[in-house]
DOTI-894901 format. One record per residue (C-alpha): residue in three letters; y, x, z. Coordinates in steps of 0.5 Angstrom, whole numbers, padded with zeros to 4 digits, always signed. Each point is the difference from the previous one (the first is absolute). Layout:
// residues N
ALAYXZ;...
This chain:
// residues 840
MET+0247+0028+0088;PRO-0002+0002-0006;GLU+0000+0008+0002;SER-0004-0002+0006;SER-0005-0004-0004;GLY+0000+0007-0005;PHE-0001+0003+0005;VAL-0006-0004+0003;LEU-0003+0001-0007;THR+0000+0006+0000;MET-0004+0001+0006;MET-0005-0005-0002;GLU-0001+0004-0007;GLU-0001+0006+0004;GLU-0005-0003+0005;GLU-0004-0003-0006;LEU+0000+0008-0003;GLU-0002+0003+0007;PHE-0005-0006+0001;ALA-0003+0001-0008;GLU+0000+0008+0002;ASP-0004-0002+0006;LEU-0005-0004-0003;GLU-0001+0005-0006;ALA-0001+0005+0005;ILE-0005-0004+0004;LEU-0003-0002-0007;HIS-0001+0007-0002;LEU-0008+0001-0001;THR-0003+0006-0002;PRO-0004+0001-0007;GLU-0007-0001+0003;VAL+0002-0007+0003;GLN+0004-0002-0006;LEU-0006+0002-0005;ALA-0005-0004+0005;ILE+0004-0006-0001;GLU+0001+0000-0007;GLN-0007+0001-0001;VAL-0002-0006+0004;PHE+0006-0004-0002;PRO+0002+0002-0007;SER+0007-0004-0002;GLN+0004+0001-0007;ASP+0006-0002+0004;PRO+0006+0005+0000;LEU+0001-0003+0008;ASP-0006+0003+0002;ARG+0001+0007-0003;SER+0000+0005+0005;ASP+0006+0004-0003;PHE+0004-0006-0001;ASN+0007+0000-0002;ALA+0005-0006+0001;VAL+0005+0003-0005;GLU-0005+0001-0005;TYR-0003-0006+0001;ILE+0006-0004-0001;ASN+0002+0004-0006;THR-0006-0003-0003;LEU+0002-0007+0002;PHE+0006+0000-0002;PRO+0001+0005-0006;THR+0006-0002-0003;GLU+0006-0004+0002;GLN-0002-0006-0004;SER-0007+0000+0004;LEU+0004-0002+0007;ALA+0002-0007-0003;ASN-0008-0001+0003;ILE+0002+0003+0007;ASP-0001-0006+0003;ASP-0007-0002-0003;VAL-0002+0007+0003;VAL+0003-0001+0006;SER-0004-0007+0001;LYS-0007+0004-0002;ILE+0002+0006+0005;ARG+0001-0005+0005;LEU-0006-0005-0001;LYS-0004+0007+0000;ILE+0003+0002+0008;ARG-0001-0008+0002;ARG-0008+0002-0002;LEU+0000+0007+0003;ASP+0002-0003+0007;ASP-0004-0006+0000;ASN-0006+0005-0001;ILE+0002+0003+0005;ARG+0002-0005+0004;THR-0008-0003-0001;VAL-0002+0007+0002;VAL+0003+0001+0006;ARG-0002-0007+0003;GLY-0006+0002-0002;GLN+0000+0006+0005;THR+0002-0003+0006;ASN-0007-0004+0002;VAL-0003+0006-0002;GLY+0000+0003+0007;GLN-0002-0006+0004;ASP-0006-0001-0005;GLY-0002+0007+0001;ARG+0000+0000+0007;GLN-0005-0007+0000;ALA-0005+0004-0004;LEU+0000+0005+0004;GLU-0001-0003+0006;GLU-0006-0004-0004;ALA-0003+0006-0001;GLN+0001+0003+0006;ILE-0005-0007+0003;ALA-0004+0000-0005;ILE-0002+0008+0001;GLN-0001-0002+0008;GLN-0005-0006-0002;LEU-0004+0005-0005;PHE+0000+0005+0006;GLY-0003-0005+0005;LYS-0006-0002-0005;ILE-0001+0008-0002;LYS-0001+0001+0008;ASP-0004-0006+0000;ILE-0005+0003-0005;LYS+0000+0007+0003;ASP-0003-0003+0007;LYS-0005-0004-0004;ALA-0002+0006-0003;GLU+0000+0004+0006;LYS-0005-0005+0003;SER-0004+0000-0006;GLU-0001+0008+0000;GLN-0002+0000+0007;MET-0005-0006-0001;VAL-0003+0004-0006;LYS-0001+0007+0004;GLU-0003-0004+0005;ILE-0005-0003-0005;THR-0001+0007-0003;ARG-0001+0003+0007;ASP-0006-0004+0001;ILE-0003+0000-0008;LYS+0001+0008+0001;GLN-0004+0000+0007;LEU-0006-0004-0004;ASP+0000+0005-0005;HIS-0001+0005+0004;ALA-0006-0004+0004;LYS-0003-0001-0007;ARG+0000+0007-0002;HIS-0002+0003+0006;LEU-0005-0005+0000;THR-0003+0001-0006;THR+0000+0008+0001;SER-0004-0001+0006;ILE-0005-0004-0004;THR+0000+0005-0006;THR-0001+0005+0005;LEU-0005-0003+0004;ASN-0004-0002-0006;HIS+0001+0008-0002;LEU-0002+0002+0006;HIS-0007-0003+0000;MET-0001+0001-0007;LEU+0001+0008+0002;ALA-0004-0001+0007;GLY-0006-0003-0004;GLY+0001+0005-0007;VAL+0000+0006+0005;ASP-0007-0002+0003;SER-0003-0002-0007;LEU+0003+0007-0002;GLU-0004+0004+0005;ALA-0007-0004-0001;MET+0000+0001-0007;THR+0002+0007+0001;ARG-0006+0001+0004;LYS-0004-0004-0005;ARG+0003+0004-0007;GLN+0002-0006-0003;TYR+0005+0003-0005;GLY+0001-0006-0003;GLU+0002-0005+0005;VAL+0004+0006+0003;ALA+0004+0001-0006;ASN+0003-0007+0000;LEU+0001+0000+0007;LEU+0003+0006+0001;GLN+0006-0001-0004;GLY+0001-0007+0003;VAL-0001+0003+0007;VAL+0005+0005-0002;ASN+0005-0004-0003;VAL+0000-0004+0006;LEU+0001+0006+0004;GLU+0007+0000-0003;HIS+0003-0006+0003;PHE-0001+0003+0007;HIS+0003+0007-0001;LYS+0006-0003+0005;TYR-0005-0002+0005;MET-0003+0007+0001;GLY+0003+0000+0007;ILE-0005-0006+0002;PRO-0006+0004+0003;GLN-0005-0006-0004;ILE+0003+0002-0007;ARG+0001+0007+0001;GLN-0008+0000+0002;LEU-0002-0004-0006;SER+0004+0005-0004;GLU-0003+0005+0003;ARG-0007-0003-0002;VAL+0002+0000-0007;LYS+0002+0006+0000;ALA-0007+0002+0003;ALA-0004-0004-0005;GLN+0004+0003-0006;SER-0002+0007+0003;GLU-0007-0002+0001;LEU-0001-0002-0007;GLY+0003+0005-0004;THR-0004+0005+0004;GLN-0006-0004-0002;ILE+0001+0000-0007;LEU+0001+0007-0001;ALA-0007+0001+0004;ASP-0003-0005-0005;PHE+0003+0004-0006;GLU-0002+0006+0003;GLU-0007-0003+0001;SER+0000-0003-0008;PHE+0003+0006-0003;PRO-0001+0007+0005;SER+0004+0006-0002;GLN-0006+0004-0001;GLY-0007-0003-0004;SER+0000-0005-0005;LYS+0002-0006-0001;ARG-0003-0006+0003;PRO-0005-0002-0004;GLY+0000-0008+0001;GLY+0008+0000-0003;PRO+0005-0004+0003;SER-0001-0005+0005;ASN+0004-0007+0001;VAL+0002+0003+0008;LEU+0004+0005-0004;ARG+0003-0004-0005;ASP+0003-0004+0006;ALA+0002+0006+0004;CYS+0004+0002-0006;LEU+0004-0007+0001;VAL+0001+0002+0007;ALA+0002+0006-0001;ASN+0005-0003-0004;VAL+0004-0003+0006;LEU-0002+0005+0005;ASP+0005+0006+0000;LEU+0001+0004-0006;ARG-0003+0006+0002;ILE-0007-0003+0000;LYS+0000-0002-0007;GLN+0003+0007-0002;GLU-0006+0003+0004;ILE-0005-0004-0004;ILE+0003+0002-0006;LYS+0000+0007+0001;LYS-0007+0001+0003;PHE-0003-0005-0006;ILE+0004+0004-0005;LYS-0003+0006+0002;GLN-0007-0001+0001;GLN+0001-0003-0007;LEU+0003+0007-0003;SER-0004+0005+0005;GLU-0006+0001-0006;TYR+0006+0002-0005;LEU+0002+0006+0005;VAL-0007+0002+0000;LEU-0001+0000-0007;PHE+0007+0003-0003;GLN+0001+0005+0006;GLU+0004+0006-0003;ASN-0006+0005-0001;GLN-0004-0005-0004;ASP+0000+0001-0007;VAL+0002-0007-0002;ALA+0007+0001+0004;TRP+0004+0004-0006;LEU+0004-0003-0004;ASP-0005+0000-0006;LYS-0004-0005+0003;ILE+0006-0004+0003;ASP-0004-0007-0004;ARG-0005+0000+0005;ARG+0005-0001+0006;TYR+0003-0006-0004;ALA-0007-0002-0002;TRP-0003+0000+0008;ILE+0006-0004+0002;LYS-0001-0006-0005;ARG-0007-0001+0001;GLN+0002+0001+0008;LEU+0004-0006-0001;VAL-0005-0004-0004;ASP-0005+0000+0006;TYR+0005-0001+0005;GLU+0002-0007-0004;GLU-0007-0002+0000;LYS-0001+0002+0007;TYR+0006-0001+0004;GLY+0005-0004-0005;ARG+0000-0006+0004;MET-0001+0003+0007;PHE+0007+0002+0001;PRO+0006-0005-0001;GLU+0003+0000-0007;GLU+0007+0002+0003;TRP-0002+0007+0002;CYS-0001+0002-0007;MET-0006+0005+0002;THR-0002+0002-0006;GLU+0007+0003-0002;ARG+0000+0002+0007;ILE-0007+0004-0002;ALA+0003+0002-0006;VAL+0007+0003+0002;GLU-0003+0004+0006;PHE-0005+0003-0005;CYS+0006+0002-0004;HIS+0003+0003+0006;ILE-0006+0004+0002;THR-0001+0002-0008;ARG+0007+0002+0000;VAL-0001+0005+0006;GLU-0007+0002-0002;LEU+0003+0002-0007;ALA+0006+0004+0003;LYS-0004+0004+0004;VAL-0005+0002-0006;MET+0005+0002-0005;ARG+0004+0004+0006;THR-0007+0004+0001;ARG-0002+0001-0008;ALA+0007+0000-0003;LYS-0002+0006-0004;GLU-0005-0004-0004;ILE+0005-0006-0001;GLU+0002+0000-0008;VAL+0004-0004-0004;LYS-0005-0005-0004;LEU-0004+0000+0006;LEU+0007-0003+0005;LEU+0001-0004-0005;PHE-0007-0003-0001;ALA+0001-0001+0008;ILE+0007-0004-0001;GLN-0002-0004-0005;ARG-0007-0003+0003;THR+0004-0001+0007;THR+0006-0003-0003;ASN-0005-0005-0004;PHE-0004-0001+0006;GLU+0007-0003+0003;VAL+0002-0004-0006;LEU-0006-0003+0002;LEU+0001-0001+0007;ALA+0007-0004-0002;LYS-0005-0004-0004;ARG-0004-0002+0006;PHE+0005-0001+0006;THR+0007-0001+0002;GLY+0002+0005+0004;CYS+0001-0004+0006;THR-0003+0005+0005;LEU+0004+0006-0002;THR+0006-0003+0004;ASP-0004+0002+0006;THR-0003+0006-0002;PRO+0004+0006+0002;GLY+0001+0006-0005;VAL+0000-0004-0007;ARG+0004+0000-0005;LYS+0005-0005-0001;LYS+0000-0004-0007;PRO+0005+0003-0005;GLU+0005-0005-0003;SER-0001-0001-0007;PRO+0005+0003-0005;LEU+0004-0004-0004;ALA-0002-0001-0007;SER+0004+0005-0005;THR+0002-0001-0007;ASN+0001+0008+0000;PRO-0005+0002-0006;PHE-0002+0007+0003;LEU-0006-0003+0003;ASP-0003-0005-0003;ASP-0007-0002+0001;GLU-0002+0005+0005;GLY-0005-0004+0002;GLY-0004+0003-0006;GLU+0000+0007+0003;ASP-0006+0003+0003;VAL+0000+0004+0007;GLY-0006+0005-0002;ALA+0001+0006-0005;ASP+0000-0001-0008;LYS-0006+0004-0001;ASP-0005-0005+0005;GLU-0003-0005-0003;ASP-0001-0004+0007;LEU+0007+0001+0002;ALA+0003-0001-0007;LYS+0000-0007+0001;PRO+0005-0004+0000;ARG+0002-0003+0007;LYS+0004-0006+0002;PRO+0006+0001+0004;LYS+0001+0000+0007;ALA+0001-0008+0003;PRO+0007+0000+0003;ASP-0003-0005+0005;ASN-0006+0004+0001;PRO+0001+0001+0009;PHE-0006+0005-0001;HIS+0003+0005-0004;GLY+0000+0006+0004;ILE-0005-0001+0005;VAL-0005+0005-0002;SER+0004+0003-0006;LYS+0005+0003+0005;CYS-0005+0005+0003;PHE+0001+0003-0008;GLU+0007+0001+0001;PRO+0000+0007+0003;HIS-0005+0003-0005;LEU+0005-0003-0006;TYR+0003+0008-0001;VAL-0006+0001-0004;TYR+0001-0005-0004;ILE+0007+0002+0000;GLU-0001+0007-0002;SER-0005-0002-0005;GLN+0006-0004-0003;ASP+0004+0006+0000;LYS-0004+0004-0004;ASN-0001-0004-0005;LEU+0007-0001-0001;GLY+0001+0007+0000;GLU-0005+0000-0006;LEU+0002-0006-0004;ILE+0007+0004+0001;ASP-0003+0007-0003;ARG-0004-0005-0006;PHE+0007-0003-0002;VAL+0004+0008+0000;ALA-0006+0002-0004;ASP+0000-0006-0004;PHE+0007+0000-0002;ARG-0001+0007-0002;ALA-0006-0001-0005;GLN+0004-0006-0003;GLY+0006+0002+0000;PRO+0007-0004+0001;PRO+0001-0007-0004;LYS+0002+0001-0007;ALA+0007-0003-0003;GLY-0002-0006-0005;THR-0007-0001+0004;GLU-0001-0006+0005;GLU-0001+0005+0005;GLY+0007+0001-0001;GLY+0005-0001+0005;ALA-0005-0004+0004;VAL-0003+0001+0006;LEU-0005+0006+0001;PRO-0007-0004+0001;SER-0002+0005+0007;CYS+0006-0004+0003;ALA-0004-0007+0000;ASP-0006+0004+0001;LEU+0003+0002+0007;PHE+0001-0006+0002;VAL-0006-0004-0002;TYR-0003+0005+0005;TYR+0005-0001+0005;LYS-0001-0007+0000;LYS-0008+0001+0001;CYS+0001+0004+0006;MET+0005-0004+0004;VAL-0005-0006-0002;GLN-0006+0004+0003;CYS+0004+0003+0006;SER+0003-0007+0002;GLN-0007-0003+0000;LEU-0002+0005+0004;SER+0006+0000+0006;THR+0007-0001+0000;GLY+0002+0004+0005;GLU+0001+0008+0000;PRO-0004+0001-0006;MET+0005-0003-0004;ILE+0005+0004+0002;ALA-0004+0007-0002;LEU-0002-0004-0006;THR+0008+0000-0001;THR+0001+0007+0001;ILE-0004+0001-0005;PHE+0003-0005-0005;GLN+0006+0004+0001;LYS-0002+0007-0001;PHE-0003-0002-0006;LEU+0006-0004-0003;ARG+0004+0006+0001;GLU-0005+0005-0003;TYR+0000-0005-0006;ALA+0007+0000-0001;TRP+0001+0008+0001;LYS-0007+0002-0004;ILE+0000-0006-0006;LEU+0007-0002+0000;SER+0005+0006+0002;GLY-0004+0005-0002;ASN-0001-0001-0007;LEU+0008-0003-0001;PRO+0002+0005-0006;LYS+0005+0006+0002;SER+0007-0001-0002;ASN+0000+0007-0003;SER-0005-0001-0005;ASN+0001+0000-0008;SER+0007+0002+0002;GLY+0005-0002-0007;GLY+0006-0001-0002;LEU+0006-0001-0005;THR+0005+0006-0002;ILE+0007-0001-0001;SER+0000+0002-0007;SER-0006-0005-0001;LEU+0004-0005+0003;LEU+0007+0001-0004;LYS-0005+0001-0006;GLU-0003-0007+0001;LYS-0007+0002+0000;GLU-0003-0006+0003;GLY-0007+0002-0001;SER-0001+0005+0006;GLU-0004-0002+0006;ALA+0004+0000+0007;ALA-0005-0004+0005;LYS-0004+0005+0005;PHE-0006-0004+0000;THR-0004-0002-0005;VAL-0002-0007-0001;ASP-0007+0000+0003;GLU+0004+0004+0006;LEU+0004-0007+0000;CYS-0005-0005+0000;LEU-0004+0004+0006;ILE+0007+0000+0004;CYS+0000-0008-0002;SER-0008+0000+0002;ILE+0001+0003+0007;LEU+0007-0004+0002;SER-0004-0007-0002;THR-0006+0003+0004;ALA+0004+0001+0005;GLU+0003-0007+0000;TYR-0007-0003+0000;CYS-0001+0004+0007;LEU+0006-0002+0003;ALA-0001-0007-0001;THR-0008+0001+0002;THR+0001+0004+0006;GLN+0005-0005+0002;GLN-0006-0005-0001;LEU-0005+0004+0004;GLU+0004+0000+0006;GLU+0002-0007+0001;LYS-0008-0001-0002;LEU-0002+0005+0006;LYS+0005-0003+0005;GLU-0004-0006-0002;LYS-0007+0003+0002;VAL+0002+0004+0006;ASP+0000-0004+0007;LYS+0008-0002+0002;LEU+0001+0006+0005;LEU-0001+0005-0005;VAL+0004-0003-0005;GLU+0006+0004+0001;ARG-0004+0007-0001;ILE-0001-0002-0007;HIS+0005+0003-0004;LEU+0000+0002-0008;THR+0008+0001+0000;GLY-0001+0008-0002;GLU-0004-0001-0005;MET+0004-0005-0003;ASP+0005+0005+0001;THR-0004+0006-0004;PHE-0001-0005-0006;SER+0007-0001+0000;THR+0002+0006+0000;VAL-0005+0002-0006;ILE+0004-0006-0004;SER+0007+0003+0002;ASN-0003+0006-0003;SER-0003-0003-0006;ILE+0007-0003-0001;GLN+0004+0006+0001;LEU-0005+0004-0005;LEU+0002-0005-0005;VAL+0007+0000+0001;GLN+0000+0008+0000;ASP-0003+0000-0006;LEU+0004-0005-0004;ASP+0007+0004+0004;ALA-0003+0007-0002;ALA-0001-0003-0008;CYS+0008-0002+0000;ASP+0002+0007+0003;PRO+0001+0004-0006;ALA+0004-0006-0003;LEU+0005+0000+0005;THR+0000+0007+0001;ALA+0002+0000-0008;MET+0005-0005+0002;SER+0004+0004+0005;LYS+0000+0006-0005;MET+0003-0004-0006;PRO+0007+0002-0002;TRP+0003-0006+0001;GLN+0007+0002-0001;SER-0001+0001-0007;VAL-0004-0006-0002;GLU+0005-0003-0005;HIS-0002-0007-0001;VAL-0004-0006+0003;GLY-0007-0001-0003;ASP-0007-0003+0001;GLN-0003+0002+0007;SER-0002+0008+0001;PRO-0006+0003-0001;TYR-0001+0000+0008;VAL+0000-0007+0001;THR-0005+0000-0006;SER-0004+0005+0003;ILE+0000-0004+0007;ILE-0001-0007-0003;MET-0006+0003-0004;HIS-0003+0003+0006;ILE+0000-0007+0004;LYS-0003-0004-0006;GLN-0006+0005+0000;ASN-0001+0001+0008;VAL+0002-0007+0003;PRO-0004-0005-0005;ASN-0006+0004+0002;ILE+0002+0000+0008;ARG+0001-0008-0001;GLU-0007-0001-0003;ASN-0004+0004+0005;LEU+0004-0003+0006;ALA-0001-0007-0003;SER-0004-0002+0006;THR+0006+0003+0005;ARG+0006-0003-0003;LYS+0004+0001+0006;TYR-0002+0007+0001;PHE+0002+0001-0008;THR+0007-0003+0003;GLN+0000+0005+0005;PHE-0001+0005-0005;CYS+0006-0002-0004;ILE+0005+0000+0006;LYS-0002+0006+0002;PHE+0001+0003-0007;THR+0007-0003+0000;ASN+0002+0002+0006;SER-0002+0008-0002;PHE+0003-0001-0007;ILE+0006-0003+0001;PRO+0003+0005+0005;LYS-0003+0006-0004;PHE+0003-0003-0006;ILE+0007-0001+0004;ASN-0001+0007+0002;HIS-0001+0003-0007;LEU+0006-0004-0002;PHE+0005+0004+0005;ARG-0003+0006-0003;CYS+0003-0002-0007;LYS+0007+0003+0000;PRO+0005+0000-0004;ILE-0001-0006-0002;SER+0005-0002-0006;MET+0002-0008-0001;VAL-0005+0000-0006;GLY-0006+0003+0004;ALA+0002-0005+0006;GLU-0001-0005-0005;GLN-0007+0002-0002;LEU-0002+0001+0007;LEU+0002-0007+0001;LEU-0004-0003-0006;ASP-0007+0005+0002;THR+0002-0003+0007;HIS-0001-0006-0002;SER-0006+0000-0004;LEU-0004+0003+0006;LYS+0003-0006+0004;THR-0003-0005-0005;VAL-0007+0005+0000;LEU+0000+0000+0007;LEU+0001-0007+0001;ASP-0006-0002-0005;LEU-0005+0005+0003;PRO-0005-0004+0004;SER-0001-0004-0007;ILE+0002+0006-0005;GLY-0005+0000-0005;SER-0004-0006+0002;GLN-0001-0007-0005;VAL+0001-0004+0006;LEU+0007+0000+0002;ARG+0001-0001+0008;LYS+0007+0000+0004;ALA+0001+0006+0004;PRO-0001-0002+0008;ALA+0007+0000+0002;SER+0000+0006+0006;TYR-0002+0004-0006;THR+0006-0002-0005;LYS+0005+0000+0006;ILE-0002+0008+0001;VAL+0001+0001-0007;VAL+0007-0004-0001;LYS+0002+0004+0006;GLY-0002+0007-0002;MET+0002+0000-0007;THR+0007-0004+0001;ARG+0002+0006+0004;ALA-0002+0004-0005;GLU+0005-0004-0005;MET+0005+0000+0005;ILE+0000+0007+0001;LEU+0000+0001-0008;LYS+0006-0005+0000;VAL+0004+0004+0005;VAL-0001+0006-0004;MET+0003-0004-0007;ALA+0006-0001+0004;PRO+0006+0003+0000;HIS+0002+0005+0006;GLU+0007-0002-0001;PRO+0003-0002+0004;PRO-0004+0003+0006;VAL+0002-0006+0005;VAL-0003-0005-0005;PHE-0006+0004-0002;VAL-0002+0001+0008;ASP+0001-0008+0001;ASN-0005-0001-0006;TYR-0005+0004+0002;ILE+0000-0002+0008;LYS+0000-0007-0003;LEU-0006+0001-0005;LEU-0004+0005+0003;ALA+0002-0002+0008;ASP-0003+0007+0001;GLY+0004+0003+0006;ASN-0004+0007-0001;PRO+0006+0006-0003;GLU-0007+0003-0002;THR-0001-0006-0005;PHE+0008+0001-0002;GLN+0000+0007-0002;LYS-0006-0001-0005;ILE+0003-0005-0003;LEU+0006+0005-0001;ASP-0005+0005-0002;MET-0002-0005-0006;LYS+0007-0001-0002;GLY+0001+0008-0001;LEU+0006+0000+0005;LYS+0003+0007+0002;ARG-0001+0001+0008;SER+0007-0001+0001;GLU+0001-0007-0003;GLN-0007-0001+0004;SER+0003+0003+0007;SER+0006-0005-0001;MET-0006-0006-0002;LEU-0004+0001+0006;GLU+0006+0000+0005;LEU+0002-0006-0004;PHE-0007-0003+0002;ARG+0000+0002+0007;GLN+0007-0004+0001;ARG-0002-0006-0004;LEU-0007+0000+0003;PRO+0001-0005+0005;THR+0003-0005-0004;PRO-0005-0006-0001;PRO-0002-0002-0007;SER+0003-0006+0001;GLY+0007+0002+0002;ALA+0001+0003-0006;ASP+0001-0007-0004;GLY+0008+0002-0002;GLY-0002+0006-0003;PRO-0002+0001-0007;SER-0007+0000-0002;LEU-0004+0005-0004;PHE+0001-0002-0006;SER+0006-0004+0000;THR+0003+0008-0001;THR-0004+0002-0006;PRO+0003+0002-0006;GLU+0000-0005-0007;GLN-0005+0005-0002;GLU-0004+0000+0006;SER-0001-0007+0000;SER-0003+0000-0008;ARG-0004+0005+0002;ILE-0003-0004+0006;ARG-0001-0006-0005;LYS-0002+0004-0005;LEU-0006+0002+0005;GLU-0001-0007+0003;LYS-0001-0003-0007;LEU-0005+0006-0002;ILE-0004-0002+0007;LYS+0000-0007-0002;LYS-0002+0002-0008;ARG-0006+0004+0003;LEU-0002-0006+0005;
């Protein structure tokens, strides 16, 4: 019995363990679900944790054996908690028993409600369809009524128009026979307007018949009115003495309504009759037809227009602009007649006579612009359109151009200032255009005058001589340059007032020709020759420090002349550019691309470049003897480092003698003085380095002396732009960069020479690092300066070629140039640096 009970207990324990394991497997939740539960139902109870461990929990409750005394209380609490959980679960389970039945009941109620709603919607839809049908029937009836009303209104209106048209046609025919033009003018316009409403009814015979009667009446009126004007103003004979009649005035009103051809025919015949006397008086074979009596033409038309205004001004409608039309036709006839006369007597045309005729003609065109609007020019063929006014310019090249005259200088009448052409003058060129083919006379005259002007400039320059140094003219712009461009300004203003077409292109060609001649004869032709007044220093004089010798090739006056020519060329360059812009403003837009003075500006740029090159060559040549003396000094036998060498003193002396004079003469053109400094530096520094290579062999002391001299020259070159000036200005950065780069190379060469050539690898690496020059010839020159033997040089060159691919930055671990120098050499370099600092 005890054994069977133990067995039963063992089985129960095993079943409980299996149940616990199954329950643990069933209640095992994923981490996401567990995290969601903790967020919704946060709890600090260990029993609610996902990693709950019963053993640990019991150990927590009973950490010691003494705590087992409270086991009954703990068990009671746990049982109470289990009982509460069972009650809660039971309540929830019971609450869920009726959920299905309640859901079914709610679903059935919802279905019943939906059926009721569907029935109501169907009833509403049926009622809506019945209402829509009713609305359609009502709308159909309304549309029928609207159509009936519109057709009835159209019929009534058409019948009224037909009645008006029939009555109007009858009245029109009757008034036409009686020449009652006043009543016809108003009636005809109304009949034409009414007839426009019957265009779509022309298929009806009665309507078509009325339309043909209107056209016949219009044709009869046109023929009748033209006959009346022909009777009153016959082509042959004088005008009717009784003056204009009211019948003709009313006839003009009728012509406004008739075909445009009738109006044009009336205008044409009347203007022809008014200008018939002009054609007789100013025939080609008459004396008054020539250019010297051109004023009489314009005086005649003025009298004729005044006479027209008095007699016929009120006969024609104001919108016909008959006064302007007569004036415009007069201009066309005059242009044609003047062109014929000038072609016939072309050999008799002189410049003064041509300018006189053009001036009077342009004055007349300005008068027309003041009196008329130019509204008739649009329907008159062959009239030049109004040019657009050029934009206002701040360019000072052509200010006050309205003060220029058109005539010659010696003619008092033509020398009077004339007003500039009005930019809004629609009549400009309506007559004066006939003079354009003959403006070659004016162009040839200007060609001759400019040739004489250039010859006079050359003669004056030779007579007065070049500008002298120390005077106000020294380095200044030549006066002839300003005179030339003033004359150019006058010619351009005159020609632009005469024509803005091909003559302006021809004048531009003349300008180009004499700009080049001025550059060649006045500027380039007077530049001093580079081989004049040659002089220099001898080696012995340099070694003996005779600083009083003069080495400049050009005299002070010649330098002043070069600077003056340079300033003049700069002025010509800038003014030529302004001249090109103004010419493009004056010429027609279609010809703008043919205006270009680029070649002439390049010519002046060449003069500037040659002038700067002469100044550079002069100063460069003055320094050549000193550099030659430097290369021939025995640098191997120099025993101590002293002050700067005599050749440096000589170079500095020449720089201080020439540069201040050049700077003073080029005060107005600072940028070209800077160019001079840059070009001289670019020429002097390479030459100085070449002469350094000729100094061989060089001892350590000699190299130190040369390094001191190089530093002295570097200091002078850095101060070159402001040397000898009381106002100290900082040299331009571009110039300073050139000097520092070039002279630093010279210093690096001397530092390489000063370095020992043992060990060879260190010497070669430091050479590549300091000079960054991969040319073996340069390395050969360095070796010659050090005085190495050919056998030593061969090994050095071979090592140089082997080490050449190694970049300068790759020698980080190698010894530097001065790290391997002996103590004695280091002390010499320190002494040299102290000497340089003391001198600075």
